[in-house]
C-alpha positions in Angstrom: -23.7 -31.0 32.5 -27.1 -29.2 32.4 -25.5 -25.8 32.5 -22.8 -26.9 30.0 -25.6 -27.9 27.8 -27.7 -24.5 28.1 -24.4 -22.5 27.4 -24.1 -24.3 24.0 -27.6 -23.9 23.1 -27.2 -20.3 24.0 -24.2 -19.9 21.6 -25.9 -22.0 18.9 -28.9 -20.0 18.6 -26.9 -16.7 18.9 -24.6 -17.6 16.3 -27.7 -18.7 14.1 -29.7 -15.4 14.8 -27.2 -12.7 15.5 -24.2 -10.8 14.7 -22.0 -11.7 17.7 -21.9 -14.1 20.5 -22.4 -13.0 24.3 -21.0 -15.5 26.9 -20.0 -14.4 30.3 -20.3 -11.1 29.6 -17.6 -11.1 26.9 -18.9 -10.2 23.1 -17.3 -13.0 20.9 -16.7 -12.0 17.2 -18.4 -14.2 14.6 -16.1 -15.3 11.7 -17.1 -16.3 8.2 -15.4 -19.2 6.5 -15.5 -21.4 3.4 -15.6 -18.4 1.2 -18.2 -16.4 3.5 -20.7 -19.1 3.6 -20.5 -20.6 7.2 -20.3 -18.5 10.4 -18.2 -19.7 13.4 -17.4 -18.5 16.7 -14.6 -19.9 19.0 -15.2 -19.9 22.8 -13.7 -21.3 26.4 -15.9 -23.3 28.5 -14.7 -24.8 31.5 -11.0 -24.4 30.3 -11.7 -26.1 27.0 -11.6 -24.6 23.7 -14.5 -24.9 21.0 -15.5 -24.0 17.9 -19.3 -23.6 17.0 -19.9 -24.0 13.2 -23.4 -22.9 12.0 -25.2 -25.3 10.2 -27.1 -25.3 6.7 -31.0 -25.9 7.4 -31.6 -25.8 3.5 -29.2 -28.5 2.7 -30.3 -31.9 1.8 -27.6 -33.7 3.8 -27.8 -35.3 7.3 -26.1 -32.2 8.9 -29.5 -29.9 7.2 -31.6 -32.5 8.7 -30.1 -32.3 12.1 -30.3 -28.3 11.9 -33.8 -28.4 10.7 -34.4 -30.4 13.9 -32.6 -27.9 16.2 -29.7 -30.3 16.9 
């Protein structure tokens, strides 16, 4: 469980700060959705498919607050 958490943290940090996500020696393309506003990346972890979505820290919403708190 700790390993999965570290992988998810790594994906989130790379998504927020880079142009691509590297996971298990694979470079994953970051895509833009919602008219080019939000960035997403799809990846597999333990045989399950996930999609990470960038959170806008500047939004006054609950999601923005969670992003500011690095959740």
